[in-house]
C-alpha positions as CSV (number, residue, x, y, z in Angstrom):
1,M,0.0,0.0,0.0
2,N,0.9,3.6,-0.4
3,K,3.0,4.7,2.5
4,R,2.3,8.4,2.3
5,T,0.9,10.2,5.4
6,Q,-0.4,13.3,3.7
7,P,-3.6,13.1,1.6
8,R,-3.8,14.1,-2.0
9,S,-7.0,16.0,-1.4
10,I,-9.3,15.8,1.7
11,S,-12.1,17.5,-0.3
12,N,-12.0,14.9,-3.1
13,T,-12.0,12.0,-0.6
14,T,-14.9,13.6,1.3
15,K,-16.8,14.0,-2.0
16,R,-16.3,10.4,-3.0
17,L,-17.6,9.3,0.4
18,F,-20.7,11.4,0.1
19,R,-21.3,10.1,-3.4
20,Y,-21.7,6.7,-1.8
21,M,-24.1,8.1,0.8
22,S,-26.1,9.8,-2.0
23,H,-27.7,6.4,-2.7
24,Y,-29.6,7.0,0.6
25,R,-30.2,10.7,0.1
26,V,-33.8,10.6,1.2
27,S,-32.9,9.0,4.6
28,L,-29.9,11.4,4.8
29,I,-32.0,14.5,4.1
30,T,-34.6,13.4,6.5
31,A,-31.9,12.8,9.2
32,V,-30.6,16.3,8.6
33,I,-34.1,17.9,8.9
34,V,-34.8,15.9,12.0
35,V,-31.5,16.8,13.6
36,A,-32.1,20.4,12.7
37,L,-35.4,20.4,14.5
38,S,-33.8,18.7,17.4
39,A,-31.1,21.3,17.5
40,L,-33.7,24.1,17.3
41,G,-35.5,22.5,20.2
42,A,-32.3,22.5,22.3
43,I,-31.6,26.2,21.4
44,M,-35.2,27.3,22.2
45,G,-35.0,25.3,25.5
46,N,-32.1,27.5,26.5
47,Y,-33.9,30.6,25.4
48,M,-36.8,29.8,27.9
49,I,-34.4,30.7,30.7
50,R,-35.0,34.4,29.9
51,P,-38.8,34.5,30.5
52,I,-38.5,32.1,33.5
53,V,-36.0,34.3,35.3
54,N,-37.8,37.5,34.4
55,S,-41.1,36.1,35.7
56,L,-39.4,35.3,39.0
57,V,-37.9,38.7,39.2
58,A,-41.2,40.4,38.4
59,G,-43.1,38.1,40.8
60,E,-45.6,37.0,38.2
61,G,-46.7,33.9,40.3
62,V,-46.4,30.2,40.3
63,A,-48.9,29.7,37.4
64,T,-46.8,31.7,35.0
65,L,-43.7,29.9,36.1
66,A,-45.3,26.5,35.8
67,K,-46.4,27.4,32.2
68,Y,-42.9,28.3,31.2
69,V,-41.5,25.2,32.8
70,I,-43.9,22.9,31.0
71,I,-43.2,24.5,27.7
72,T,-39.5,24.1,28.3
73,A,-40.0,20.4,29.2
74,I,-42.0,19.7,26.1
75,I,-39.4,21.4,23.9
76,Y,-36.6,19.3,25.4
77,L,-38.6,16.1,25.1
78,F,-39.2,16.6,21.4
79,S,-35.5,17.6,21.0
80,V,-34.4,14.3,22.6
81,I,-36.8,12.2,20.4
82,G,-35.6,14.0,17.3
83,Q,-32.0,13.3,18.3
84,Y,-32.8,9.6,18.7
85,I,-34.6,9.4,15.3
86,S,-31.8,11.3,13.5
87,G,-29.2,9.1,15.1
88,R,-30.9,5.9,13.8
89,L,-31.2,7.4,10.3
90,F,-27.5,8.4,10.2
91,V,-26.5,4.8,11.4
92,Y,-28.8,3.3,8.7
93,C,-27.1,5.5,6.0
94,A,-23.6,4.8,7.4
95,E,-23.9,1.0,7.6
96,N,-25.4,0.7,4.1
97,T,-22.7,3.0,2.8
98,T,-19.8,1.0,4.3
99,A,-21.4,-2.2,3.2
100,N,-21.4,-0.9,-0.4
101,I,-17.8,0.3,-0.1
102,R,-16.7,-3.1,1.3
103,A,-18.6,-4.8,-1.5
104,D,-17.0,-2.5,-4.2
105,V,-13.5,-3.1,-2.8
106,F,-13.9,-6.8,-2.8
107,K,-15.4,-6.9,-6.2
108,H,-12.8,-4.6,-7.6
109,I,-10.0,-6.7,-6.1
110,Q,-11.3,-9.6,-8.2
111,T,-10.7,-7.6,-11.4
112,L,-7.2,-6.6,-10.6
113,P,-4.2,-8.2,-12.5
114,V,-1.8,-10.6,-10.8
115,S,0.9,-7.9,-11.0
116,F,-1.1,-5.9,-8.4
117,F,-0.8,-8.7,-5.9
118,D,2.8,-9.1,-6.6
119,Q,3.4,-5.5,-5.3
120,R,0.9,-5.5,-2.4
121,E,1.1,-7.3,1.0
122,H,-2.0,-9.3,1.8
123,G,-2.0,-7.7,5.2
124,D,-2.4,-4.3,3.6
125,L,-5.5,-5.4,1.7
126,M,-6.9,-7.1,4.9
127,S,-6.3,-3.9,6.8
128,A,-8.2,-1.9,4.2
129,M,-11.1,-4.3,4.2
130,T,-11.3,-4.3,8.0
131,N,-9.7,-1.4,10.0
132,D,-10.2,1.2,7.3
133,V,-13.8,0.3,6.6
134,D,-14.6,0.1,10.3
135,N,-13.2,3.6,10.8
136,I,-15.4,4.9,8.0
137,S,-18.4,3.2,9.6
138,R,-17.8,4.8,13.0
139,A,-17.2,8.2,11.4
140,L,-20.3,8.2,9.3
141,G,-22.6,6.5,11.9
142,Q,-21.5,8.5,15.0
143,S,-19.3,11.5,14.0
144,L,-21.3,12.7,11.1
145,S,-24.5,12.9,13.2
146,N,-22.7,14.8,16.0
147,I,-20.9,17.2,13.6
148,V,-24.1,18.1,11.7
149,R,-26.0,18.7,15.0
150,S,-23.0,20.6,16.4
151,I,-22.8,22.9,13.4
152,L,-26.5,23.6,13.6
153,M,-26.3,24.1,17.3
154,F,-23.4,26.5,16.9
155,S,-25.1,28.5,14.1
156,G,-28.4,28.7,15.9
157,T,-26.8,29.7,19.1
158,I,-24.8,32.5,17.5
159,L,-28.0,33.8,15.9
160,I,-29.9,33.9,19.2
161,M,-26.9,35.5,20.9
162,L,-26.9,38.2,18.3
163,I,-30.6,38.8,19.0
164,L,-30.1,38.9,22.8
165,S,-26.9,41.1,22.8
166,P,-25.0,42.1,19.7
167,M,-22.3,43.7,21.9
168,L,-21.6,40.7,24.0
169,T,-21.7,38.5,20.8
170,L,-18.9,40.7,19.3
171,F,-16.7,39.9,22.3
172,N,-17.7,36.3,22.1
173,V,-16.7,36.0,18.4
174,I,-13.3,37.5,19.0
175,L,-12.6,35.1,21.9
176,L,-13.9,32.1,19.9
177,G,-11.7,33.1,17.0
178,L,-8.7,32.8,19.4
179,L,-10.1,29.5,20.6
180,Y,-10.4,28.3,17.0
181,L,-6.7,29.1,16.2
182,A,-5.6,27.1,19.2
183,I,-7.7,24.1,18.2
184,K,-6.5,24.4,14.6
185,V,-2.8,24.1,15.6
186,V,-3.5,20.9,17.6
187,A,-5.9,19.5,14.9
188,T,-3.3,19.8,12.1
189,R,-0.7,17.9,14.1
190,S,-3.4,15.4,15.1
191,S,-4.3,14.8,11.5
192,R,-0.7,13.9,10.6
193,A,-0.4,11.7,13.6
194,F,-3.5,9.7,12.8
195,R,-2.6,9.2,9.2
196,S,0.8,8.0,10.2
197,R,-0.8,5.6,12.7
198,Q,-3.1,4.1,10.0
199,T,-0.1,3.4,7.7
200,T,2.0,1.9,10.6
201,L,-1.0,-0.3,11.6
202,A,-1.3,-1.6,8.0
203,N,2.4,-2.4,8.0
204,L,2.0,-4.3,11.3
205,N,-1.0,-6.2,10.0
206,G,0.9,-7.2,6.8
207,F,3.8,-8.4,8.9
208,I,1.6,-10.5,11.2
209,E,-0.3,-12.0,8.3
210,E,3.0,-13.0,6.6
211,Y,4.6,-14.4,9.7
212,M,1.5,-16.3,10.9
213,S,1.3,-18.1,7.6
214,G,5.0,-18.9,7.7
215,Q,5.2,-20.3,11.3
216,K,6.5,-23.6,10.1
217,V,9.4,-22.0,8.2
218,I,10.2,-19.9,11.2
219,K,10.4,-22.9,13.5
220,V,12.4,-25.0,11.0
221,Y,15.1,-22.4,10.9
222,N,14.9,-21.5,14.5
223,H,14.1,-17.9,13.7
224,E,11.7,-17.3,16.6
225,E,14.0,-14.7,18.2
226,P,14.7,-12.7,15.0
227,A,10.9,-12.8,14.2
228,I,10.2,-11.4,17.7
229,K,12.7,-8.7,17.2
230,D,11.2,-7.8,13.8
231,F,7.8,-7.7,15.3
232,S,9.1,-5.5,18.1
233,V,10.3,-3.0,15.6
234,H,6.9,-2.8,13.9
235,N,5.1,-2.8,17.3
236,D,7.3,0.0,18.6
237,N,6.6,2.0,15.5
238,L,2.9,1.6,16.0
239,F,3.3,2.4,19.7
240,E,5.1,5.6,18.9
241,D,2.6,6.7,16.2
242,A,-0.5,5.6,18.3
243,T,0.9,7.4,21.4
244,R,1.5,10.6,19.4
245,A,-2.0,10.4,17.8
246,D,-3.8,9.6,21.1
247,T,-1.8,12.3,22.9
248,F,-3.2,14.9,20.6
249,A,-6.7,13.3,20.9
250,T,-6.6,13.6,24.7
251,L,-5.2,17.1,24.5
252,M,-8.1,18.4,22.4
253,F,-10.7,18.0,25.1
254,P,-9.0,19.8,28.1
255,L,-7.7,22.4,25.7
256,T,-11.1,23.4,24.4
257,G,-12.7,22.9,27.8
258,N,-10.3,25.2,29.7
259,L,-10.3,27.8,27.0
260,T,-14.1,27.8,27.1
261,Y,-14.1,28.4,30.8
262,I,-11.9,31.4,30.3
263,V,-14.2,32.8,27.6
264,F,-17.3,32.2,29.8
265,S,-15.6,34.1,32.7
266,I,-14.8,37.1,30.6
267,I,-18.3,37.3,29.1
268,A,-19.9,36.9,32.5
269,M,-17.9,39.8,33.9
270,I,-18.7,42.1,30.9
271,G,-22.4,41.1,31.0
272,S,-22.7,41.7,34.7
273,F,-21.2,45.1,34.3
274,M,-23.7,45.9,31.5
275,T,-26.7,44.6,33.6
276,I,-25.7,46.5,36.7
277,N,-25.3,49.7,34.7
278,G,-28.4,49.2,32.5
279,M,-26.4,49.3,29.4
280,F,-27.7,48.0,26.0
281,A,-31.1,47.0,27.5
282,M,-29.5,44.1,29.3
283,D,-31.7,42.6,32.1
284,I,-31.2,39.7,34.5
285,G,-33.2,37.2,32.4
286,T,-31.4,38.1,29.2
287,L,-28.0,37.8,31.0
288,A,-28.9,34.4,32.4
289,S,-30.0,33.1,29.1
290,Y,-27.0,34.6,27.3
291,L,-24.5,33.2,29.8
292,N,-26.1,29.8,29.3
293,Y,-25.6,30.1,25.5
294,T,-22.0,31.2,26.2
295,R,-21.5,28.1,28.3
296,N,-23.1,25.9,25.7
297,I,-21.6,27.4,22.6
298,S,-18.4,25.7,23.4
299,Q,-20.1,22.3,23.5
300,P,-20.6,22.1,19.7
301,L,-17.0,23.2,19.2
302,T,-15.9,20.6,21.7
303,N,-18.0,17.9,20.0
304,I,-16.5,18.8,16.6
305,A,-13.0,18.7,18.1
306,N,-13.6,15.3,19.7
307,Q,-15.0,13.9,16.5
308,F,-12.2,15.3,14.5
309,N,-9.8,12.5,15.3
310,L,-12.4,9.9,14.1
311,I,-13.0,11.9,10.9
312,V,-9.2,12.1,10.3
313,A,-8.8,8.3,10.8
314,A,-11.8,7.7,8.5
315,L,-10.5,10.0,5.7
316,A,-7.1,8.3,6.0
317,G,-8.8,4.9,5.7
318,A,-11.0,6.1,2.9
319,E,-8.1,7.4,0.9
320,R,-6.3,4.1,1.2
321,I,-9.5,2.3,0.0
322,F,-10.0,4.7,-2.9
323,D,-6.3,4.0,-3.8
324,I,-7.3,0.4,-4.3
325,L,-10.5,1.3,-6.2
326,D,-8.4,3.6,-8.5
327,E,-6.1,0.7,-9.5
328,E,-6.7,-0.2,-13.1
329,S,-8.7,-3.4,-13.6
330,E,-7.2,-6.2,-15.7
331,I,-7.6,-5.2,-19.3
332,D,-9.5,-7.7,-21.5
333,E,-10.1,-6.6,-25.1
334,G,-10.5,-10.2,-26.4
335,Q,-13.4,-10.7,-28.8
336,V,-13.0,-14.4,-29.4
337,E,-15.3,-16.5,-27.3
338,V,-16.2,-20.2,-26.9
339,V,-19.5,-21.5,-28.2
340,T,-21.0,-25.0,-27.9
341,D,-23.1,-26.6,-30.6
342,P,-26.1,-28.9,-29.9
343,D,-23.9,-32.0,-29.9
344,G,-21.7,-30.5,-27.2
345,K,-18.7,-29.7,-29.4
346,C,-16.9,-26.5,-28.6
347,Y,-15.6,-23.9,-31.0
348,W,-13.8,-20.6,-30.9
349,H,-16.0,-17.9,-32.4
350,V,-13.7,-15.5,-34.2
351,P,-15.3,-12.3,-35.6
352,T,-14.4,-11.6,-39.2
353,T,-12.9,-8.3,-38.2
354,L,-10.0,-10.2,-36.5
355,Y,-8.8,-12.9,-38.9
356,D,-9.3,-14.7,-42.1
357,C,-10.4,-18.3,-41.3
358,Q,-7.8,-19.8,-43.6
359,A,-5.0,-17.9,-41.8
360,I,-6.0,-19.6,-38.6
361,I,-6.1,-23.0,-40.2
362,N,-2.7,-22.5,-41.7
363,R,-1.1,-22.0,-38.3
364,T,-1.9,-25.5,-37.2
365,E,-2.0,-28.8,-39.1
366,E,-4.5,-30.2,-36.6
367,M,-7.2,-27.7,-37.8
368,R,-7.3,-29.6,-41.1
369,K,-8.1,-32.9,-39.5
370,V,-11.3,-31.9,-37.6
371,D,-14.9,-31.7,-38.6
372,L,-16.2,-28.2,-39.1
373,P,-19.5,-27.2,-37.5
374,S,-22.8,-27.8,-39.2
375,P,-23.9,-25.0,-41.6
376,E,-27.0,-24.4,-39.4
377,F,-24.9,-23.8,-36.3
378,A,-22.4,-21.7,-38.2
379,E,-25.1,-19.3,-39.5
380,K,-25.8,-18.2,-35.9
381,Y,-22.2,-16.9,-35.5
382,P,-20.9,-14.6,-38.3
383,G,-17.1,-15.1,-38.7
384,C,-15.0,-18.2,-38.1
385,L,-15.9,-21.2,-35.9
386,V,-12.6,-22.8,-35.1
387,P,-12.8,-26.2,-33.3
388,L,-11.5,-26.2,-29.8
389,R,-8.6,-28.7,-29.8
390,G,-5.8,-27.6,-27.4
391,D,-3.1,-26.7,-30.0
392,L,-0.7,-24.2,-28.3
393,R,2.3,-22.5,-29.8
394,F,4.9,-19.9,-28.7
395,V,6.4,-17.9,-31.5
396,D,9.5,-15.7,-30.7
397,V,8.0,-14.8,-27.3
398,S,10.0,-12.3,-25.1
399,F,8.9,-11.2,-21.7
400,G,10.0,-9.2,-18.6
401,Y,8.1,-8.6,-15.5
402,S,8.9,-4.9,-15.5
403,E,10.9,-2.4,-17.6
404,D,13.5,-2.1,-14.8
405,H,14.5,-5.8,-15.0
406,D,16.0,-8.0,-17.6
407,L,13.9,-10.2,-19.8
408,V,12.9,-13.5,-18.2
409,L,12.1,-15.1,-21.6
410,K,14.0,-14.4,-24.8
411,D,12.7,-15.3,-28.2
412,V,11.1,-18.6,-26.9
413,S,9.4,-20.7,-29.5
414,F,7.8,-24.2,-29.1
415,Y,4.6,-26.0,-30.0
416,A,2.3,-28.5,-28.4
417,K,-0.2,-30.4,-30.6
418,P,-3.5,-31.7,-29.1
419,G,-2.9,-34.7,-26.9
420,Q,0.9,-34.1,-26.6
421,R,2.7,-33.9,-23.2
422,L,5.4,-31.3,-22.9
423,A,7.7,-31.0,-19.9
424,F,9.8,-28.0,-18.8
425,V,12.9,-28.5,-16.8
426,G,15.6,-26.1,-15.8
427,S,17.3,-24.5,-12.9
428,T,15.4,-22.0,-10.6
429,G,14.7,-18.7,-12.4
430,A,15.1,-20.2,-15.9
431,G,11.5,-19.1,-16.8
432,K,9.4,-22.3,-16.4
433,T,6.7,-20.8,-14.3
434,T,6.7,-17.6,-16.3
435,I,5.6,-19.7,-19.4
436,I,2.6,-21.0,-17.4
437,N,1.7,-17.4,-16.3
438,L,1.8,-16.2,-19.9
439,I,-0.4,-19.1,-21.1
440,N,-3.0,-17.9,-18.6
441,R,-2.4,-14.2,-19.7
442,F,-1.6,-13.2,-16.1
443,Y,0.9,-11.0,-17.8
444,E,1.2,-9.6,-21.3
445,I,4.2,-10.5,-23.5
446,N,6.6,-7.9,-24.7
447,A,7.1,-9.4,-28.1
448,G,6.1,-12.4,-30.2
449,H,2.9,-14.4,-30.3
450,I,1.1,-17.1,-28.3
451,Y,-1.4,-19.0,-30.4
452,F,-4.2,-21.2,-29.0
453,D,-5.7,-23.3,-31.9
454,G,-4.2,-20.8,-34.3
455,I,-5.7,-17.7,-32.5
456,D,-3.5,-15.2,-30.8
457,I,-4.5,-15.4,-27.1
458,R,-4.5,-11.6,-26.8
459,D,-7.6,-11.7,-29.0
460,I,-9.3,-14.3,-26.8
461,N,-11.7,-13.4,-24.0
462,K,-9.7,-14.0,-20.8
463,H,-12.6,-15.8,-19.1
464,D,-13.0,-18.2,-21.9
465,L,-9.3,-18.7,-22.3
466,R,-8.7,-19.6,-18.7
467,H,-11.8,-21.8,-18.7
468,Q,-10.0,-24.1,-21.1
469,L,-7.0,-24.5,-18.8
470,G,-6.9,-26.8,-15.9
471,I,-4.1,-26.0,-13.5
472,V,-2.6,-28.1,-10.6
473,L,-0.2,-26.0,-8.6
474,Q,2.6,-27.1,-6.2
475,D,1.1,-24.9,-3.4
476,V,-2.5,-26.0,-3.2
477,H,-5.1,-23.6,-1.8
478,L,-8.3,-25.1,-0.5
479,F,-11.1,-23.2,1.0
480,E,-12.7,-23.6,4.4
481,D,-15.6,-25.7,3.2
482,T,-16.4,-29.4,2.4
483,I,-14.3,-31.5,0.1
484,K,-17.3,-31.7,-2.2
485,E,-17.5,-27.9,-2.6
486,N,-13.7,-27.5,-3.0
487,I,-13.8,-29.9,-6.0
488,R,-16.9,-28.1,-7.3
489,Y,-15.0,-24.9,-7.3
490,G,-13.5,-26.1,-10.6
491,R,-17.0,-25.8,-12.1
492,L,-19.7,-24.3,-9.9
493,D,-22.6,-25.9,-11.7
494,A,-21.2,-29.5,-11.4
495,T,-23.5,-32.1,-10.0
496,D,-22.6,-34.4,-7.2
497,E,-22.2,-37.3,-9.7
498,E,-19.8,-35.3,-11.7
499,I,-17.8,-34.4,-8.6
500,I,-17.5,-38.1,-7.7
501,A,-16.5,-38.9,-11.3
502,A,-13.8,-36.3,-11.2
503,A,-12.5,-37.6,-7.9
504,K,-12.3,-41.1,-9.3
505,A,-10.5,-39.8,-12.4
506,A,-8.0,-38.1,-10.1
507,N,-7.5,-41.3,-8.0
508,A,-8.9,-39.4,-5.0
509,H,-12.2,-41.2,-4.5
510,D,-10.9,-44.0,-2.3
511,L,-9.0,-41.5,-0.1
512,I,-12.1,-39.3,0.4
513,M,-14.3,-42.3,1.3
514,H,-11.9,-43.2,4.1
515,F,-12.9,-40.0,5.9
516,N,-15.9,-40.4,8.3
517,D,-17.9,-37.7,6.5
518,G,-16.6,-38.6,3.0
519,Y,-17.2,-35.8,0.5
520,D,-19.0,-33.7,3.3
521,M,-15.8,-33.5,5.4
522,M,-15.1,-29.9,6.4
523,L,-11.7,-28.6,5.6
524,T,-9.9,-26.0,7.6
525,T,-8.3,-23.0,5.9
526,D,-6.0,-24.2,3.2
527,G,-7.0,-27.7,4.0
528,L,-4.4,-28.0,6.8
529,N,-6.3,-30.9,8.4
530,L,-5.1,-32.9,5.3
531,S,-1.7,-34.0,4.3
532,Q,0.1,-32.4,1.4
533,G,-0.6,-35.4,-0.9
534,Q,-4.3,-35.5,0.1
535,R,-4.6,-31.8,-0.7
536,Q,-2.9,-32.3,-4.0
537,L,-5.3,-35.2,-5.0
538,I,-8.3,-32.9,-4.3
539,S,-6.6,-30.2,-6.3
540,I,-6.3,-32.6,-9.3
541,A,-10.0,-33.5,-9.0
542,R,-10.9,-29.8,-9.0
543,A,-8.9,-29.4,-12.2
544,A,-10.5,-32.5,-13.7
545,I,-14.1,-31.5,-13.2
546,D,-14.1,-28.9,-15.9
547,D,-12.7,-31.3,-18.5
548,P,-10.3,-28.7,-19.9
549,P,-8.5,-29.4,-23.2
550,I,-5.1,-28.1,-21.8
551,L,-3.8,-29.3,-18.4
552,I,-1.0,-27.5,-16.6
553,L,1.0,-29.2,-13.9
554,D,3.3,-26.8,-12.0
555,E,5.6,-29.0,-9.9
556,A,2.5,-30.9,-8.6
557,T,4.5,-33.7,-7.0
558,S,7.6,-31.9,-5.7
559,S,6.4,-31.7,-2.1
560,V,5.1,-35.3,-1.5
561,D,6.6,-38.7,-0.7
562,T,7.2,-41.4,-3.2
563,R,4.1,-43.4,-2.4
564,T,1.8,-40.3,-2.6
565,E,3.6,-39.3,-5.8
566,S,2.6,-42.7,-7.3
567,L,-1.0,-42.1,-6.3
568,I,-0.9,-38.6,-7.8
569,G,0.8,-39.9,-10.9
570,Q,-1.9,-42.5,-11.5
571,G,-4.5,-39.8,-11.1
572,M,-2.7,-37.5,-13.5
573,D,-2.2,-40.2,-16.0
574,E,-5.9,-40.7,-16.2
575,L,-6.5,-37.0,-16.3
576,M,-3.9,-36.4,-19.0
577,Q,-5.6,-38.7,-21.5
578,E,-6.4,-36.9,-24.8
579,R,-5.3,-33.5,-23.4
580,T,-2.5,-31.2,-24.2
581,V,-0.3,-31.2,-21.0
582,F,2.4,-28.8,-19.8
583,A,4.3,-30.1,-16.9
584,I,7.0,-28.4,-14.7
585,A,8.8,-30.8,-12.6
586,H,11.8,-31.0,-10.2
587,R,11.6,-34.8,-10.1
588,L,12.8,-35.9,-13.5
589,S,11.1,-39.2,-13.1
590,T,7.8,-37.5,-13.8
591,V,8.8,-36.2,-17.2
592,R,10.4,-39.3,-18.7
593,H,7.3,-40.2,-20.7
594,S,6.6,-36.8,-22.1
595,N,6.4,-36.4,-25.9
596,A,8.9,-33.6,-25.6
597,I,11.1,-32.2,-22.9
598,L,12.2,-28.6,-23.1
599,V,15.2,-27.5,-21.2
600,L,15.3,-23.8,-20.3
601,E,18.4,-21.8,-19.2
602,N,18.5,-18.0,-18.8
603,G,15.1,-17.6,-20.4
604,M,15.9,-19.6,-23.6
605,I,15.2,-23.1,-24.7
606,I,18.6,-24.8,-25.1
607,E,17.5,-28.4,-25.6
608,R,14.3,-30.2,-26.9
609,G,13.6,-33.8,-27.3
610,E,12.5,-37.1,-25.7
611,H,14.2,-38.4,-22.6
612,D,16.5,-40.9,-24.4
613,E,17.4,-38.3,-27.1
614,L,18.4,-35.8,-24.5
615,M,20.4,-38.3,-22.5
616,D,22.3,-39.4,-25.6
617,L,23.0,-35.7,-26.3
618,K,24.8,-35.5,-22.9
619,G,24.0,-31.8,-22.5
620,R,22.2,-29.9,-19.8
621,Y,19.4,-32.4,-19.3
622,Y,22.0,-35.2,-18.9
623,E,23.7,-33.1,-16.2
624,F,20.4,-32.7,-14.3
625,N,19.8,-36.5,-14.3
626,A,23.4,-37.2,-13.4
627,G,23.2,-34.8,-10.5
628,I,26.1,-32.7,-12.0
629,V,23.9,-29.6,-11.9
630,E,21.1,-29.0,-9.4
631,L,17.6,-28.3,-10.6
């Protein structure tokens, strides 16, 4: 996340927040009207001190006094009721607004490219979704109501004070101006402190999230003490920033309170002098009412000052959230989509504005060997209908993750015909996983072309492209749900029968049935109540359920024992039938039966062939097998 402590624009952030609240403008306007009436009631209740005191001084009797007291009680009662109703309305608007913000952030995160997550800590995103949104919720639900009421109370009080005594009000305004300057100095520093605290808190959350997920690694390397020291640094930074922010927060109340008492004392002395000397038509009742306004006028200012810290924290959080929402979504300009004919055969629908059909067929020999769609089906889709086969080709592909770094792949070319198995081997950093990322279009290539059934994948809709790829990763991620639902994640409309069939194809069915609850067994986060091999088998079943034409195996057996590798291998052998397969493997035993083995080094393919051919060549692949060079 962005580490700045100063906002780009408080006004823009505030406007964006209120644009969210505008969806509930009727409730918001009603709340403002009700809180205005409530504030008016509180102001008029104070004004009733004037006739009550004057009636006592004039000796008008108990009946007159009782009348004024009852009127005052009724005014305050309606003021309290109005305050309650307006508070409920503000909370309603605030909770709906924050729910919408939270939903928009989560939805937008799903559209962001993989490169975004490469540059962001998960803890930062979690902090935005929790701490920052909660700060906004508290500010909109509590602070906004108090601030609106306080502004109205302050404005109304000043108006009544002008009516009661313009001269005393002049003195009041001058003294309140000095009070405002004092508050502004503290508020400015408080703003900086709270923004710094929000950033430091996000850093701490990111650190905790990373180290909690890496506890096994910490213990394996006996790094508990260094981890504690690193945590202490982050914790101390948060302590310092939080202490500074809370110090300003606690300073605000006594500062405004004590300065208010000083203002009250000065006004009381001036008013008493005017009353005693009969100056400016000042009587005892007017003075009593005016002094009560003087005492209460600081309350709206104090309320605003007290809410200021919450507002600052909310704006800091809102700005971080809007930073996420302003991130550009993954660009997808692909026009080629997959369509299915009545017989269940799938075709790429290529608009005529993109390619000539013959140009696509010329790119792959396999296109000439398949049946074309029926004329009746083709009439529904103007353009080309290319049979979905799983032919994939890299042509002079170059790629680097950023302009600041060297190319990871350099003029890489290879092909995989439908049903072929290709294996990639090479030392760490050679570019094996990068090839897989490019097939999925997680990143865009710098130069060259990648063709899927003769169509440049940049012209294919990303959703349909990825729908044709089944991926089994080394690091399996399972959700906190049943085994059945984790397998169904591969295709959400899959039936229970299809789930069982996929598990059988992946050689996972017998394993699952050994559990007491079978397919209904609940998994913990990341499936930690299963072994690595068991998680991998479920992952293979998840990839199998969508019946993809291309299967990608990214070091799927590198973290399991030999027996489990055999089970996984049997499951994958079944799954790989009649599919184009790309496999990355550290264990060379898993690539021996591939149709072609591609050896990568420094982003280039330096050898290609079958196992025996490469062994006879006695090049890099031979060195890997002989243990001369580590994979």
